[in-house]
C-alpha atoms as an extended CHARMM CRD file, in Angstrom:
* protein
*
       126  EXT
         1         1  MET       CA             65.5480000000       26.9260000000        6.2560000000  PROA      1               0.0000000000
         2         2  SER       CA             65.6980000000       26.1040000000        9.9110000000  PROA      2               0.0000000000
         3         3  ALA       CA             66.2170000000       28.5390000000       12.7510000000  PROA      3               0.0000000000
         4         4  GLN       CA             69.2340000000       26.4420000000       13.7650000000  PROA      4               0.0000000000
         5         5  LYS       CA             70.8510000000       26.9780000000       10.3410000000  PROA      5               0.0000000000
         6         6  ALA       CA             70.1990000000       30.7450000000       10.6010000000  PROA      6               0.0000000000
         7         7  LYS       CA             71.7880000000       30.7670000000       14.0560000000  PROA      7               0.0000000000
         8         8  GLY       CA             74.8600000000       29.0220000000       12.6540000000  PROA      8               0.0000000000
         9         9  LEU       CA             75.1260000000       31.6100000000        9.8840000000  PROA      9               0.0000000000
        10        10  ARG       CA             74.9290000000       34.4310000000       12.4490000000  PROA      10              0.0000000000
        11        11  GLN       CA             77.8160000000       32.8790000000       14.3460000000  PROA      11              0.0000000000
        12        12  ASN       CA             79.9410000000       32.6320000000       11.1800000000  PROA      12              0.0000000000
        13        13  ARG       CA             79.3890000000       36.0390000000        9.5950000000  PROA      13              0.0000000000
        14        14  THR       CA             81.8550000000       37.4750000000        7.1110000000  PROA      14              0.0000000000
        15        15  LYS       CA             83.8520000000       40.5990000000        7.9300000000  PROA      15              0.0000000000
        16        16  ALA       CA             81.6380000000       42.5550000000        5.5260000000  PROA      16              0.0000000000
        17        17  GLU       CA             78.4820000000       41.3080000000        7.2630000000  PROA      17              0.0000000000
        18        18  LYS       CA             79.9020000000       42.2760000000       10.6630000000  PROA      18              0.0000000000
        19        19  ARG       CA             80.7740000000       45.7480000000        9.4030000000  PROA      19              0.0000000000
        20        20  LEU       CA             77.3560000000       46.3910000000        7.8670000000  PROA      20              0.0000000000
        21        21  TRP       CA             75.6060000000       44.9780000000       10.9430000000  PROA      21              0.0000000000
        22        22  GLU       CA             77.2860000000       47.6800000000       13.0210000000  PROA      22              0.0000000000
        23        23  ARG       CA             75.4250000000       50.2320000000       10.8650000000  PROA      23              0.0000000000
        24        24  LEU       CA             72.0720000000       48.4120000000       10.9010000000  PROA      24              0.0000000000
        25        25  ARG       CA             71.7870000000       47.1360000000       14.4650000000  PROA      25              0.0000000000
        26        26  ARG       CA             69.9580000000       48.9100000000       17.2750000000  PROA      26              0.0000000000
        27        27  LYS       CA             67.7330000000       50.8310000000       14.8460000000  PROA      27              0.0000000000
        28        28  ARG       CA             70.6090000000       53.0980000000       13.8110000000  PROA      28              0.0000000000
        29        29  ILE       CA             69.0830000000       53.9580000000       10.4480000000  PROA      29              0.0000000000
        30        30  ASP       CA             66.1420000000       56.2290000000       11.3090000000  PROA      30              0.0000000000
        31        31  GLY       CA             64.7350000000       53.7790000000       13.8410000000  PROA      31              0.0000000000
        32        32  PHE       CA             64.2080000000       50.8910000000       11.4010000000  PROA      32              0.0000000000
        33        33  ARG       CA             64.7590000000       47.4700000000       12.9650000000  PROA      33              0.0000000000
        34        34  PHE       CA             66.8480000000       44.9500000000       11.0480000000  PROA      34              0.0000000000
        35        35  ARG       CA             67.3980000000       41.2860000000       11.7770000000  PROA      35              0.0000000000
        36        36  GLN       CA             70.4890000000       39.4610000000       10.6060000000  PROA      36              0.0000000000
        37        37  GLN       CA             70.5110000000       35.9960000000        9.0450000000  PROA      37              0.0000000000
        38        38  ALA       CA             66.7310000000       35.8450000000        9.2410000000  PROA      38              0.0000000000
        39        39  PRO       CA             64.7720000000       32.9220000000        7.7660000000  PROA      39              0.0000000000
        40        40  ILE       CA             62.2600000000       33.8750000000        5.0700000000  PROA      40              0.0000000000
        41        41  GLY       CA             60.5780000000       30.8540000000        3.5390000000  PROA      41              0.0000000000
        42        42  LYS       CA             63.3020000000       28.3930000000        2.5300000000  PROA      42              0.0000000000
        43        43  TYR       CA             65.9560000000       31.1290000000        2.4490000000  PROA      43              0.0000000000
        44        44  VAL       CA             67.9910000000       33.0360000000        5.0180000000  PROA      44              0.0000000000
        45        45  ALA       CA             68.4230000000       36.7380000000        4.2880000000  PROA      45              0.0000000000
        46        46  ASP       CA             71.6730000000       38.4110000000        5.3100000000  PROA      46              0.0000000000
        47        47  PHE       CA             69.6690000000       41.3440000000        6.7010000000  PROA      47              0.0000000000
        48        48  VAL       CA             65.9580000000       42.1270000000        6.6300000000  PROA      48              0.0000000000
        49        49  CYS       CA             63.6830000000       44.8860000000        7.8400000000  PROA      49              0.0000000000
        50        50  PHE       CA             60.3020000000       43.1590000000        8.0970000000  PROA      50              0.0000000000
        51        51  GLU       CA             58.4850000000       46.4710000000        8.6470000000  PROA      51              0.0000000000
        52        52  THR       CA             59.3530000000       47.6070000000        5.1270000000  PROA      52              0.0000000000
        53        53  LYS       CA             60.0110000000       44.1520000000        3.6140000000  PROA      53              0.0000000000
        54        54  LEU       CA             63.5260000000       45.2200000000        2.6150000000  PROA      54              0.0000000000
        55        55  VAL       CA             66.2200000000       42.5520000000        2.2680000000  PROA      55              0.0000000000
        56        56  VAL       CA             69.9130000000       43.4630000000        2.0860000000  PROA      56              0.0000000000
        57        57  GLU       CA             72.2770000000       40.8460000000        0.6790000000  PROA      57              0.0000000000
        58        58  LEU       CA             76.0650000000       40.9750000000        0.5420000000  PROA      58              0.0000000000
        59        59  ASP       CA             77.8870000000       39.2240000000       -2.2590000000  PROA      59              0.0000000000
        60        60  GLY       CA             81.5000000000       38.1360000000       -2.0930000000  PROA      60              0.0000000000
        61        61  GLY       CA             83.7630000000       36.4180000000       -4.5790000000  PROA      61              0.0000000000
        62        62  GLN       CA             81.5650000000       33.3110000000       -4.6430000000  PROA      62              0.0000000000
        63        63  HSD       CA             78.6710000000       35.3010000000       -6.1270000000  PROA      63              0.0000000000
        64        64  ALA       CA             79.7910000000       34.7340000000       -9.7260000000  PROA      64              0.0000000000
        65        65  GLU       CA             79.5540000000       30.9840000000       -9.1790000000  PROA      65              0.0000000000
        66        66  GLN       CA             76.0890000000       31.1670000000       -7.6480000000  PROA      66              0.0000000000
        67        67  ALA       CA             74.5750000000       34.0390000000       -9.6420000000  PROA      67              0.0000000000
        68        68  ALA       CA             71.7570000000       31.8770000000      -11.0150000000  PROA      68              0.0000000000
        69        69  ALA       CA             70.7780000000       30.6330000000       -7.5510000000  PROA      69              0.0000000000
        70        70  ASP       CA             70.9360000000       34.1910000000       -6.1680000000  PROA      70              0.0000000000
        71        71  ALA       CA             68.7310000000       35.4400000000       -9.0110000000  PROA      71              0.0000000000
        72        72  GLN       CA             66.1790000000       32.6970000000       -8.2800000000  PROA      72              0.0000000000
        73        73  ARG       CA             66.2740000000       33.5770000000       -4.5850000000  PROA      73              0.0000000000
        74        74  SER       CA             65.7680000000       37.3020000000       -5.3100000000  PROA      74              0.0000000000
        75        75  GLU       CA             62.9030000000       36.4970000000       -7.6770000000  PROA      75              0.0000000000
        76        76  TRP       CA             61.1570000000       34.4260000000       -4.9920000000  PROA      76              0.0000000000
        77        77  LEU       CA             61.6580000000       37.1080000000       -2.3280000000  PROA      77              0.0000000000
        78        78  GLU       CA             60.2740000000       39.7620000000       -4.6910000000  PROA      78              0.0000000000
        79        79  SER       CA             57.2460000000       37.5490000000       -5.4330000000  PROA      79              0.0000000000
        80        80  GLU       CA             56.6150000000       37.6110000000       -1.6680000000  PROA      80              0.0000000000
        81        81  GLY       CA             56.6450000000       41.4340000000       -1.6400000000  PROA      81              0.0000000000
        82        82  PHE       CA             60.2480000000       42.0030000000       -0.5450000000  PROA      82              0.0000000000
        83        83  GLN       CA             62.6520000000       44.3960000000       -2.2190000000  PROA      83              0.0000000000
        84        84  VAL       CA             66.1720000000       42.9890000000       -2.4640000000  PROA      84              0.0000000000
        85        85  LEU       CA             69.2550000000       45.2070000000       -2.4020000000  PROA      85              0.0000000000
        86        86  ARG       CA             72.5820000000       43.5740000000       -3.2480000000  PROA      86              0.0000000000
        87        87  PHE       CA             76.0010000000       44.9880000000       -2.4720000000  PROA      87              0.0000000000
        88        88  TRP       CA             79.4610000000       43.6140000000       -3.0780000000  PROA      88              0.0000000000
        89        89  ASN       CA             81.5370000000       43.0300000000        0.0410000000  PROA      89              0.0000000000
        90        90  ASN       CA             84.1270000000       45.5140000000       -1.2170000000  PROA      90              0.0000000000
        91        91  GLU       CA             81.4360000000       48.2360000000       -1.3540000000  PROA      91              0.0000000000
        92        92  VAL       CA             80.9150000000       47.7890000000        2.3850000000  PROA      92              0.0000000000
        93        93  PHE       CA             84.6310000000       48.2970000000        3.0040000000  PROA      93              0.0000000000
        94        94  GLU       CA             85.2480000000       51.0640000000        0.4750000000  PROA      94              0.0000000000
        95        95  ASN       CA             81.9880000000       53.0510000000        0.7010000000  PROA      95              0.0000000000
        96        96  ILE       CA             80.0090000000       52.1200000000        3.8230000000  PROA      96              0.0000000000
        97        97  ASN       CA             78.3930000000       55.5780000000        3.9280000000  PROA      97              0.0000000000
        98        98  GLY       CA             77.1500000000       55.1590000000        0.3560000000  PROA      98              0.0000000000
        99        99  VAL       CA             75.7790000000       51.6890000000        1.1320000000  PROA      99              0.0000000000
       100       100  GLU       CA             73.9970000000       53.0660000000        4.1840000000  PROA      100             0.0000000000
       101       101  ALA       CA             72.5460000000       55.9650000000        2.1460000000  PROA      101             0.0000000000
       102       102  VAL       CA             71.1110000000       53.5530000000       -0.4500000000  PROA      102             0.0000000000
       103       103  ILE       CA             69.5770000000       51.4120000000        2.3010000000  PROA      103             0.0000000000
       104       104  GLN       CA             68.1400000000       54.4980000000        4.0310000000  PROA      104             0.0000000000
       105       105  ALA       CA             66.5800000000       55.7640000000        0.7930000000  PROA      105             0.0000000000
       106       106  ALA       CA             65.0840000000       52.3300000000        0.0420000000  PROA      106             0.0000000000
       107       107  LEU       CA             63.6020000000       52.0670000000        3.5450000000  PROA      107             0.0000000000
       108       108  HSD       CA             61.8550000000       55.4130000000        3.1810000000  PROA      108             0.0000000000
       109       109  ALA       CA             60.7790000000       54.7040000000       -0.4010000000  PROA      109             0.0000000000
       110       110  ARG       CA             59.1280000000       51.4800000000        0.7880000000  PROA      110             0.0000000000
       111       111  LEU       CA             57.0270000000       53.6040000000        3.1510000000  PROA      111             0.0000000000
       112       112  GLY       CA             56.3810000000       56.2880000000        0.5550000000  PROA      112             0.0000000000
       113       113  ASP       CA             58.3610000000       59.0340000000        2.2480000000  PROA      113             0.0000000000
       114       114  HSD       CA             61.6940000000       60.6230000000        1.4720000000  PROA      114             0.0000000000
       115       115  PRO       CA             64.4670000000       60.8970000000        4.0930000000  PROA      115             0.0000000000
       116       116  LEU       CA             65.6990000000       64.2600000000        2.8370000000  PROA      116             0.0000000000
       117       117  LEU       CA             62.2740000000       65.8720000000        2.4680000000  PROA      117             0.0000000000
       118       118  ASP       CA             60.2450000000       64.3150000000        5.2740000000  PROA      118             0.0000000000
       119       119  PRO       CA             61.1750000000       63.8990000000        8.9250000000  PROA      119             0.0000000000
       120       120  PRO       CA             61.7870000000       60.2800000000        9.8910000000  PROA      120             0.0000000000
       121       121  PRO       CA             58.7340000000       58.4660000000       11.2390000000  PROA      121             0.0000000000
       122       122  SER       CA             58.4930000000       58.3170000000       15.0000000000  PROA      122             0.0000000000
       123       123  ARG       CA             59.9030000000       55.0140000000       16.1930000000  PROA      123             0.0000000000
       124       124  GLY       CA             60.9620000000       53.9010000000       19.6410000000  PROA      124             0.0000000000
       125       125  ARG       CA             64.6160000000       53.2360000000       20.3340000000  PROA      125             0.0000000000
       126       126  GLU       CA             65.7590000000       50.0190000000       21.9630000000  PROA      126             0.0000000000
């Protein structure tokens, strides 16, 4: 997937993607840096933290029609060492704090620490 295609996707984000990006941008979750609409191989991930190889995907109403393609995409990403978290768009609107908590726990689990038991790793703020 080209960088130009990823740029186009960033410019045409869904409302759910915009809302979640507000929680992920500027290292707001314990200093972890996320990129939005980032190319990984032939795919573009909605959000990715390359440091922990965590991909966050948002699924809207079209997901039922493309479930097989999404499963293939997740399988490929996992074969490359990424963990893929999927959330429905309505989860972002109805329970953004819960979505953020799941992402935070996954980030720390990928590093082998626990956000409630261990202090967050020291990371610079941008």
